[in-house]
TORBA-806996 format. One record per atom (N, C-alpha, C, O): atom name; residue in three letters; y, z, x; residue number from 1. Coordinates in nm, 2 decimals, padded with zeros to 4 digits. Each point is the difference from the previous one (the first is absolute). Example, Ala and Ser with C-alpha at 12.3 -4.5 7.8 and 13.67 -1.06 7.14 Angstrom:
residues 2
   atom   type    north       up     east   seq
      N    ALA   -00.57    00.78    01.32     1
     CA    ALA    00.12    00.00   -00.09     1
      C    ALA    00.12    00.00    00.09     1
      O    ALA    00.00    00.07    00.10     1
      N    SER    00.11   -00.14   -00.14     2
     CA    SER    00.11    00.00    00.09     2
      C    SER    00.11    00.08   -00.08     2
      O    SER    00.11    00.01    00.05     2
***
This chain:
residues 117
   atom   type    north       up     east   seq
      N    MET   -04.04    00.39    02.52     1
     CA    MET    00.13    00.01    00.00     1
      C    MET    00.00    00.17    00.03     1
      O    MET   -00.06    00.08   -00.07     1
      N    ASN    00.13   -00.05    00.16     2
     CA    ASN    00.01    00.16    00.02     2
      C    ASN    00.14    00.07   -00.09     2
      O    ASN    00.10   -00.07   -00.03     2
      N    HIS   -00.11    00.18    00.01     3
     CA    HIS    00.10    00.07   -00.10     3
      C    HIS    00.14   -00.03    00.03     3
      O    HIS    00.07   -00.04   -00.09     3
      N    LYS   -00.02    00.05    00.22     4
     CA    LYS    00.09   -00.03    00.05     4
      C    LYS    00.10   -00.16   -00.01     4
      O    LYS    00.12   -00.01   -00.01     4
      N    ALA   -00.23   -00.07    00.03     5
     CA    ALA    00.03   -00.14   -00.06     5
      C    ALA    00.07   -00.03   -00.13     5
      O    ALA    00.10   -00.07   -00.04     5
      N    LYS   -00.23    00.15   -00.06     6
     CA    LYS    00.04   -00.04   -00.15     6
      C    LYS    00.15    00.09   -00.03     6
      O    LYS    00.09   -00.03   -00.08     6
      N    ILE   -00.09    00.15    00.15     7
     CA    ILE    00.15    00.06   -00.02     7
      C    ILE    00.12   -00.13    00.05     7
      O    ILE    00.09   -00.04   -00.08     7
      N    LEU   -00.12    00.01    00.19     8
     CA    LEU    00.12   -00.09    00.05     8
      C    LEU    00.02   -00.14   -00.09     8
      O    LEU    00.12   -00.04   -00.01     8
      N    GLN   -00.23   -00.03   -00.05     9
     CA    GLN   -00.02   -00.09   -00.08     9
      C    GLN    00.08    00.04   -00.13     9
      O    GLN    00.08   -00.08   -00.05     9
      N    LEU   -00.11    00.20   -00.01    10
     CA    LEU    00.08    00.03   -00.11    10
      C    LEU    00.13    00.03    00.00    10
      O    LEU    00.08   -00.03   -00.10    10
      N    SER   -00.02    00.10    00.23    11
     CA    SER    00.13    00.02    00.03    11
      C    SER    00.04   -00.14    00.01    11
      O    SER    00.09   -00.04   -00.08    11
      N    LEU   -00.13   -00.03    00.15    12
     CA    LEU    00.07   -00.14    00.00    12
      C    LEU    00.03   -00.06   -00.11    12
      O    LEU    00.11   -00.06   -00.01    12
      N    LEU   -00.20    00.05   -00.10    13
     CA    LEU    00.00   -00.05   -00.15    13
      C    LEU    00.09    00.06   -00.08    13
      O    LEU    00.06   -00.05   -00.09    13
      N    PHE   -00.05    00.20    00.13    14
     CA    PHE    00.11    00.05   -00.09    14
      C    PHE    00.15   -00.03    00.08    14
      O    PHE    00.09   -00.02   -00.08    14
      N    LEU   -00.08    00.02    00.15    15
     CA    LEU    00.13   -00.05    00.10    15
      C    LEU    00.03   -00.14   -00.04    15
      O    LEU    00.12   -00.04   -00.03    15
      N    LEU   -00.21   -00.02    00.02    16
     CA    LEU    00.03   -00.17   -00.05    16
      C    LEU    00.05    00.00   -00.15    16
      O    LEU    00.08   -00.09   -00.03    16
      N    MET   -00.14    00.18   -00.07    17
     CA    MET    00.04    00.02   -00.14    17
      C    MET    00.13    00.04    00.02    17
      O    MET    00.09   -00.08   -00.03    17
      N    ILE   -00.07    00.19    00.07    18
     CA    ILE    00.13    00.05    00.02    18
      C    ILE    00.13   -00.07    00.03    18
      O    ILE    00.11    00.01   -00.05    18
      N    SER   -00.17   -00.11    00.15    19
     CA    SER    00.14   -00.08    00.05    19
      C    SER   -00.01   -00.11   -00.08    19
      O    SER    00.11   -00.03   -00.03    19
      N    PHE   -00.20   -00.05   -00.02    20
     CA    PHE    00.01   -00.07   -00.14    20
      C    PHE    00.07    00.03   -00.13    20
      O    PHE    00.07   -00.07   -00.07    20
      N    GLN   -00.08    00.20    00.05    21
     CA    GLN    00.11    00.06   -00.13    21
      C    GLN    00.13    00.05    00.06    21
      O    GLN    00.09    00.01   -00.08    21
      N    ALA   -00.07    00.02    00.20    22
     CA    ALA    00.11    00.01    00.06    22
      C    ALA    00.10   -00.15    00.02    22
      O    ALA    00.13   -00.01    00.00    22
      N    CYS   -00.21   -00.08    00.00    23
     CA    CYS    00.09   -00.15    00.01    23
      C    CYS    00.01   -00.07   -00.13    23
      O    CYS    00.03   -00.12   -00.01    23
      N    LYS   -00.04    00.19   -00.12    24
     CA    LYS    00.02   -00.04   -00.10    24
      C    LYS    00.16   -00.05   -00.03    24
      O    LYS    00.09    00.09    00.01    24
      N    LYS   -00.07   -00.19   -00.03    25
     CA    LYS    00.14   -00.04   -00.04    25
      C    LYS    00.08    00.01   -00.13    25
      O    LYS   -00.04   -00.03   -00.11    25
      N    ASP    00.14    00.07    00.13    26
     CA    ASP    00.08    00.04   -00.12    26
      C    ASP    00.01   -00.16   -00.08    26
      O    ASP    00.01   -00.12    00.05    26
      N    ALA   -00.02    00.17   -00.18    27
     CA    ALA    00.04   -00.13   -00.10    27
      C    ALA    00.13   -00.06    00.02    27
      O    ALA    00.01   -00.12   -00.01    27
      N    ILE    00.09    00.20    00.02    28
     CA    ILE    00.14   -00.05    00.03    28
      C    ILE    00.08    00.07    00.10    28
      O    ILE   -00.02    00.12    00.01    28
      N    SER    00.12   -00.19    00.07    29
     CA    SER    00.10    00.08    00.08    29
      C    SER    00.15   -00.03   -00.06    29
      O    SER    00.05   -00.10   -00.05    29
      N    VAL   -00.02    00.23    00.10    30
     CA    VAL    00.16    00.02   -00.03    30
      C    VAL    00.09   -00.06    00.11    30
      O    VAL    00.06    00.09    00.06    30
      N    LYS   -00.04   -00.18   -00.03    31
     CA    LYS    00.11   -00.05    00.12    31
      C    LYS    00.13   -00.01   -00.05    31
      O    LYS    00.09    00.00    00.09    31
      N    LYS   -00.05   -00.01   -00.25    32
     CA    LYS    00.13    00.01   -00.04    32
      C    LYS   -00.06    00.09   -00.12    32
      O    LYS   -00.11    00.02   -00.04    32
      N    GLU    00.24    00.02   -00.01    33
     CA    GLU    00.00    00.07   -00.13    33
      C    GLU   -00.05   -00.09   -00.10    33
      O    GLU    00.04   -00.11   -00.02    33
      N    LYS   -00.15    00.18   -00.07    34
     CA    LYS   -00.05   -00.06   -00.11    34
      C    LYS    00.02    00.09   -00.10    34
      O    LYS   -00.01    00.12    00.02    34
      N    TYR    00.05   -00.17   -00.17    35
     CA    TYR    00.03    00.03   -00.12    35
      C    TYR   -00.13   -00.03   -00.08    35
      O    TYR   -00.03   -00.12    00.00    35
      N    TYR   -00.05    00.20   -00.07    36
     CA    TYR   -00.07   -00.06   -00.10    36
      C    TYR    00.03    00.09   -00.12    36
      O    TYR    00.02    00.12    00.02    36
      N    HIS   -00.02   -00.17   -00.16    37
     CA    HIS    00.04    00.02   -00.10    37
      C    HIS   -00.08    00.01   -00.13    37
      O    HIS   -00.09   -00.07    00.03    37
      N    GLU    00.06    00.10   -00.13    38
     CA    GLU   -00.07   -00.04   -00.11    38
      C    GLU    00.08   -00.08   -00.09    38
      O    GLU    00.12    00.00    00.01    38
      N    ARG   -00.19   -00.09   -00.10    39
     CA    ARG    00.07   -00.10   -00.06    39
      C    ARG    00.00    00.08   -00.15    39
      O    ARG   -00.11    00.03   -00.05    39
      N    ILE    00.22   -00.01    00.01    40
     CA    ILE    00.00    00.09   -00.14    40
      C    ILE    00.10   -00.14   -00.11    40
      O    ILE    00.11   -00.05    00.03    40
      N    ASP   -00.20    00.03   -00.13    41
     CA    ASP    00.07   -00.07   -00.11    41
      C    ASP    00.08    00.10   -00.10    41
      O    ASP   -00.04    00.07   -00.10    41
      N    ASN    00.19   -00.09    00.15    42
     CA    ASN    00.07    00.10   -00.13    42
      C    ASN   -00.01   -00.06   -00.10    42
      O    ASN   -00.01   -00.12    00.00    42
      N    PRO    00.02    00.22   -00.13    43
     CA    PRO    00.01   -00.08   -00.12    43
      C    PRO    00.15   -00.06   -00.04    43
      O    PRO    00.10    00.04    00.06    43
      N    THR   -00.11   -00.13   -00.16    44
     CA    THR    00.15   -00.04   -00.03    44
      C    THR    00.09    00.08   -00.06    44
      O    THR   -00.04    00.04   -00.11    44
      N    GLY    00.13    00.00    00.13    45
     CA    GLY    00.09    00.10   -00.08    45
      C    GLY   -00.05    00.13    00.05    45
      O    GLY    00.06    00.09   -00.05    45
      N    GLY   -00.14   -00.05    00.13    46
     CA    GLY   -00.05    00.12    00.04    46
      C    GLY    00.08    00.04    00.13    46
      O    GLY    00.08   -00.06    00.06    46
      N    TRP   -00.14    00.21   -00.05    47
     CA    TRP    00.04    00.03    00.12    47
      C    TRP   -00.06   -00.09    00.14    47
      O    TRP   -00.09   -00.08   -00.01    47
      N    ILE    00.16    00.10    00.12    48
     CA    ILE   -00.04   -00.09    00.10    48
      C    ILE   -00.04    00.10    00.12    48
      O    ILE    00.08    00.08    00.04    48
      N    THR   -00.23   -00.08    00.01    49
     CA    THR   -00.04    00.06    00.08    49
      C    THR   -00.07   -00.05    00.12    49
      O    THR   -00.03   -00.12    00.01    49
      N    GLN    00.01    00.20    00.08    50
     CA    GLN   -00.03   -00.03    00.12    50
      C    GLN   -00.12    00.07    00.02    50
      O    GLN   -00.01    00.12   -00.02    50
      N    GLY   -00.10   -00.20    00.07    51
     CA    GLY   -00.12    00.06    00.05    51
      C    GLY    00.00    00.08    00.13    51
      O    GLY    00.09    00.06    00.06    51
      N    MET   -00.19   -00.07   -00.03    52
     CA    MET   -00.04    00.08    00.14    52
      C    MET    00.05   -00.12    00.12    52
      O    MET   -00.01   -00.12   -00.04    52
      N    GLY    00.05    00.14    00.16    53
     CA    GLY    00.04   -00.04    00.10    53
      C    GLY   -00.02    00.06    00.15    53
      O    GLY    00.03    00.11    00.01    53
      N    LEU   -00.08   -00.17    00.09    54
     CA    LEU   -00.02    00.04    00.12    54
      C    LEU    00.06   -00.05    00.10    54
      O    LEU   -00.05   -00.11    00.03    54
      N    ARG    00.15    00.15    00.05    55
     CA    ARG    00.06   -00.05    00.09    55
      C    ARG   -00.07    00.04    00.15    55
      O    ARG   -00.01    00.12    00.03    55
      N    MET   -00.05   -00.24    00.07    56
     CA    MET   -00.05    00.09    00.09    56
      C    MET    00.08   -00.09    00.13    56
      O    MET    00.03   -00.12    00.01    56
      N    GLY   -00.01    00.22    00.08    57
     CA    GLY    00.08   -00.04    00.12    57
      C    GLY   -00.09   -00.03    00.08    57
      O    GLY   -00.11   -00.01   -00.04    57
      N    ARG    00.16   -00.01    00.19    58
     CA    ARG   -00.09   -00.07    00.09    58
      C    ARG   -00.06    00.15    00.10    58
      O    ARG   -00.10   -00.01    00.07    58
      N    ARG    00.17    00.12   -00.08    59
     CA    ARG   -00.05    00.10    00.07    59
      C    ARG   -00.06    00.14   -00.08    59
      O    ARG    00.02    00.12    00.04    59
      N    GLY   -00.07   -00.17   -00.16    60
     CA    GLY   -00.09    00.08   -00.08    60
      C    GLY    00.11    00.07   -00.10    60
      O    GLY   -00.03    00.08   -00.08    60
      N    ALA    00.16   -00.11    00.09    61
     CA    ALA    00.06    00.04   -00.12    61
      C    ALA   -00.03   -00.06   -00.12    61
      O    ALA   -00.04   -00.11   -00.01    61
      N    ALA    00.06    00.20   -00.11    62
     CA    ALA   -00.01   -00.04   -00.17    62
      C    ALA    00.08    00.08   -00.06    62
      O    ALA    00.04    00.11    00.01    62
      N    THR   -00.01   -00.24   -00.13    63
     CA    THR    00.07    00.05   -00.10    63
      C    THR   -00.07    00.01   -00.11    63
      O    THR   -00.06   -00.11   -00.02    63
      N    LEU    00.02    00.19   -00.09    64
     CA    LEU   -00.06   -00.01   -00.11    64
      C    LEU    00.09   -00.02   -00.13    64
      O    LEU    00.08    00.10   -00.01    64
      N    ILE   -00.07   -00.17   -00.07    65
     CA    ILE    00.07   -00.02   -00.11    65
      C    ILE   -00.09    00.00   -00.11    65
      O    ILE   -00.06   -00.11   -00.03    65
      N    GLU    00.04    00.21   -00.04    66
     CA    GLU   -00.11    00.04   -00.11    66
      C    GLU    00.06   -00.04   -00.10    66
      O    GLU   -00.03    00.07   -00.10    66
      N    GLY    00.12   -00.17    00.08    67
     CA    GLY    00.03   -00.03   -00.18    67
      C    GLY    00.16    00.06    00.00    67
      O    GLY    00.04    00.11    00.05    67
      N    GLY    00.04   -00.20   -00.13    68
     CA    GLY    00.15    00.07   -00.04    68
      C    GLY    00.06   -00.02    00.19    68
      O    GLY   -00.03   -00.08    00.09    68
      N    ASP    00.10    00.18   -00.11    69
     CA    ASP    00.11    00.00    00.13    69
      C    ASP   -00.05    00.13    00.10    69
      O    ASP    00.09    00.06    00.06    69
      N    MET   -00.23   -00.02   -00.06    70
     CA    MET   -00.05    00.11    00.06    70
      C    MET   -00.04   -00.06    00.13    70
      O    MET   -00.09   -00.09    00.00    70
      N    ALA    00.14    00.14    00.13    71
     CA    ALA   -00.09   -00.05    00.12    71
      C    ALA    00.00    00.11    00.06    71
      O    ALA    00.09    00.09    00.01    71
      N    SER   -00.23   -00.09    00.05    72
     CA    SER   -00.03    00.12    00.11    72
      C    SER   -00.02   -00.09    00.14    72
      O    SER   -00.04   -00.12    00.00    72
      N    GLU    00.07    00.20    00.12    73
     CA    GLU   -00.01   -00.05    00.14    73
      C    GLU   -00.14    00.07    00.06    73
      O    GLU   -00.02    00.12    00.01    73
      N    GLY   -00.08   -00.20    00.03    74
     CA    GLY   -00.10    00.04    00.09    74
      C    GLY   -00.03   -00.06    00.10    74
      O    GLY    00.08   -00.05    00.08    74
      N    SER   -00.21    00.04   -00.06    75
     CA    SER   -00.08   -00.07    00.13    75
      C    SER   -00.12   -00.08   -00.07    75
      O    SER   -00.04    00.02   -00.12    75
      N    TYR    00.01   -00.11    00.20    76
     CA    TYR   -00.13   -00.09   -00.04    76
      C    TYR   -00.09   -00.01    00.13    76
      O    TYR    00.05    00.02    00.12    76
      N    ARG   -00.17   -00.04   -00.14    77
     CA    ARG   -00.07   -00.05    00.12    77
      C    ARG   -00.12   -00.10   -00.08    77
      O    ARG   -00.05    00.04   -00.10    77
      N    ILE    00.02   -00.17    00.16    78
     CA    ILE   -00.09   -00.11   -00.03    78
      C    ILE   -00.13    00.02    00.08    78
      O    ILE   -00.01    00.01    00.12    78
      N    ASN   -00.09    00.01   -00.21    79
     CA    ASN   -00.14    00.01    00.05    79
      C    ASN   -00.07   -00.12   -00.06    79
      O    ASN    00.01   -00.02   -00.12    79
      N    GLY   -00.07   -00.04    00.20    80
     CA    GLY   -00.06   -00.11   -00.07    80
      C    GLY    00.07   -00.08   -00.11    80
      O    GLY    00.10   -00.07    00.01    80
      N    ASP   -00.18    00.10   -00.12    81
     CA    ASP    00.05   -00.06   -00.15    81
      C    ASP    00.09    00.11   -00.07    81
      O    ASP    00.04   -00.02   -00.12    81
      N    LYS   -00.01    00.12    00.17    82
     CA    LYS    00.06    00.09   -00.07    82
      C    LYS    00.14    00.05    00.06    82
      O    LYS    00.02    00.00    00.12    82
      N    ILE    00.07    00.05   -00.20    83
     CA    ILE    00.13    00.05    00.05    83
      C    ILE    00.02    00.13   -00.06    83
      O    ILE    00.01    00.02   -00.13    83
      N    ILE    00.00    00.07    00.22    84
     CA    ILE    00.01    00.14   -00.03    84
      C    ILE    00.13    00.08   -00.01    84
      O    ILE    00.05    00.02    00.11    84
      N    LEU    00.00    00.02   -00.18    85
     CA    LEU    00.15    00.00   -00.04    85
      C    LEU    00.03    00.18   -00.02    85
      O    LEU   -00.01    00.06   -00.11    85
      N    LYS    00.04   -00.02    00.21    86
     CA    LYS    00.09    00.15   -00.05    86
      C    LYS    00.12    00.01   -00.02    86
      O    LYS    00.10   -00.06    00.06    86
      N    VAL   -00.11    00.15   -00.14    87
     CA    VAL    00.19    00.02   -00.06    87
      C    VAL   -00.02    00.15   -00.02    87
      O    VAL   -00.09    00.05   -00.06    87
      N    PRO    00.19    00.02    00.12    88
     CA    PRO    00.01    00.14    00.00    88
      C    PRO   -00.01    00.06   -00.18    88
      O    PRO    00.07   -00.04   -00.09    88
      N    GLY   -00.13    00.10    00.08    89
     CA    GLY    00.01    00.07   -00.14    89
      C    GLY   -00.09   -00.06   -00.10    89
      O    GLY   -00.01    00.06   -00.10    89
      N    HIS   -00.07   -00.19    00.14    90
     CA    HIS   -00.09   -00.07   -00.08    90
      C    HIS   -00.11   -00.01    00.08    90
      O    HIS    00.00   -00.02    00.12    90
      N    LYS   -00.13    00.02   -00.21    91
     CA    LYS   -00.11   -00.04    00.08    91
      C    LYS   -00.02   -00.12    00.06    91
      O    LYS    00.07   -00.10   -00.03    91
      N    THR   -00.16    00.08    00.12    92
     CA    THR   -00.01   -00.14    00.08    92
      C    THR   -00.01   -00.10   -00.08    92
      O    THR   -00.11    00.01   -00.07    92
      N    ILE    00.15   -00.08    00.05    93
     CA    ILE    00.01   -00.15   -00.06    93
      C    ILE   -00.10   -00.11    00.06    93
      O    ILE    00.03   -00.04    00.12    93
      N    ARG   -00.12   -00.01   -00.16    94
     CA    ARG   -00.07   -00.12    00.05    94
      C    ARG    00.01   -00.12   -00.09    94
      O    ARG    00.00    00.00   -00.12    94
      N    PHE    00.00   -00.11    00.22    95
     CA    PHE    00.04   -00.14   -00.05    95
      C    PHE   -00.13   -00.08    00.08    95
      O    PHE   -00.03    00.02    00.12    95
      N    ARG   -00.05   -00.12   -00.23    96
     CA    ARG   -00.09   -00.08    00.08    96
      C    ARG    00.07   -00.15    00.01    96
      O    ARG    00.04   -00.06   -00.10    96
      N    ILE   -00.05    00.02    00.21    97
     CA    ILE    00.07   -00.14    00.05    97
      C    ILE   -00.10   -00.09   -00.06    97
      O    ILE   -00.12   -00.01    00.04    97
      N    ILE    00.18   -00.08   -00.14    98
     CA    ILE   -00.10   -00.11   -00.03    98
      C    ILE    00.03   -00.13    00.07    98
      O    ILE   -00.08   -00.09    00.01    98
      N    SER    00.23    00.07    00.06    99
     CA    SER    00.05   -00.13    00.06    99
      C    SER    00.12    00.07    00.07    99
      O    SER    00.03    00.11   -00.01    99
      N    GLU    00.01   -00.19    00.08   100
     CA    GLU    00.14   -00.02    00.06   100
      C    GLU    00.09    00.04   -00.13   100
      O    GLU    00.08    00.09    00.01   100
      N    GLN   -00.09   -00.13   -00.10   101
     CA    GLN    00.09   -00.02   -00.13   101
      C    GLN   -00.04    00.11   -00.10   101
      O    GLN    00.09    00.03   -00.09   101
      N    GLU   -00.21    00.03    00.09   102
     CA    GLU   -00.03    00.09   -00.13   102
      C    GLU   -00.08    00.15    00.09   102
      O    GLU   -00.08    00.01    00.09   102
      N    ILE    00.16    00.08   -00.17   103
     CA    ILE   -00.08    00.11    00.02   103
      C    ILE   -00.01    00.08   -00.11   103
      O    ILE    00.10    00.01   -00.07   103
      N    HIS   -00.22    00.06    00.05   104
     CA    HIS   -00.02    00.08   -00.11   104
      C    HIS   -00.03    00.17    00.00   104
      O    HIS   -00.10    00.04    00.04   104
      N    ALA    00.20    00.03   -00.09   105
     CA    ALA    00.01    00.12    00.00   105
      C    ALA   -00.15    00.07   -00.07   105
      O    ALA   -00.06   -00.06   -00.08   105
      N    ASP    00.03    00.17    00.13   106
     CA    ASP   -00.12    00.07   -00.06   106
      C    ASP    00.01    00.06   -00.13   106
      O    ASP   -00.10    00.04   -00.07   106
      N    SER    00.21   -00.03    00.03   107
     CA    SER    00.07    00.04   -00.14   107
      C    SER    00.00   -00.11   -00.11   107
      O    SER    00.03    00.03   -00.12   107
      N    GLY   -00.05   -00.17    00.17   108
     CA    GLY   -00.01   -00.11   -00.07   108
      C    GLY    00.11   -00.12    00.00   108
      O    GLY   -00.01   -00.11   -00.05   108
      N    GLU    00.11    00.17    00.12   109
     CA    GLU    00.14   -00.10    00.00   109
      C    GLU   -00.05   -00.12    00.11   109
      O    GLU   -00.08    00.02    00.10   109
      N    ILE    00.14   -00.15   -00.14   110
     CA    ILE   -00.03   -00.09    00.08   110
      C    ILE    00.15   -00.06    00.06   110
      O    ILE    00.09   -00.06   -00.06   110
      N    LEU   -00.11    00.08    00.19   111
     CA    LEU    00.15   -00.01    00.08   111
      C    LEU   -00.02   -00.17    00.03   111
      O    LEU   -00.11   -00.05    00.00   111
      N    PHE    00.21    00.00    00.02   112
     CA    PHE    00.02   -00.16    00.06   112
      C    PHE    00.12   -00.01    00.10   112
      O    PHE    00.11    00.06   -00.02   112
      N    LEU   -00.14   -00.15    00.13   113
     CA    LEU    00.12    00.02    00.12   113
      C    LEU    00.09   -00.08   -00.09   113
      O    LEU   -00.03   -00.09   -00.09   113
      N    SER    00.17    00.13    00.13   114
     CA    SER    00.12   -00.04   -00.06   114
      C    SER   -00.01   -00.13    00.06   114
      O    SER   -00.06   -00.01    00.11   114
      N    SER    00.13   -00.11   -00.20   115
     CA    SER    00.02   -00.13    00.04   115
      C    SER    00.11   -00.04    00.10   115
      O    SER    00.02   -00.12    00.01   115
      N    ASN    00.04    00.22    00.05   116
     CA    ASN    00.13   -00.04    00.08   116
      C    ASN   -00.06    00.05    00.13   116
      O    ASN    00.08    00.00    00.09   116
      N    GLU   -00.21    00.04   -00.08   117
     CA    GLU   -00.07    00.03    00.16   117
      C    GLU   -00.02   -00.13    00.07   117
      O    GLU   -00.05    00.01    00.11   117
***
């Protein structure tokens, strides 16, 4: 086999590998607004606290609730089994999609899809 034929075969193999990577399916889709939240057991007689929450809109808009009553607006994108959240003034926050109902933040929080979805 000559040199040009080898280069052509390698090029075709490379293009095939890239096309398979580009076709990777996202683990979830957002056709209507989704809200994920942490499940927190509040102690009896103590302060009531709200854990982390993430609202995801259809067009990439997101609201991050970091606990308490503080909310930050940002944007998200889904890439395979990852949610990448960008909130101005914060570092990029990443979540791993476990299932349609459960996502895990890289910082350790476990969020669940709201039951009224």
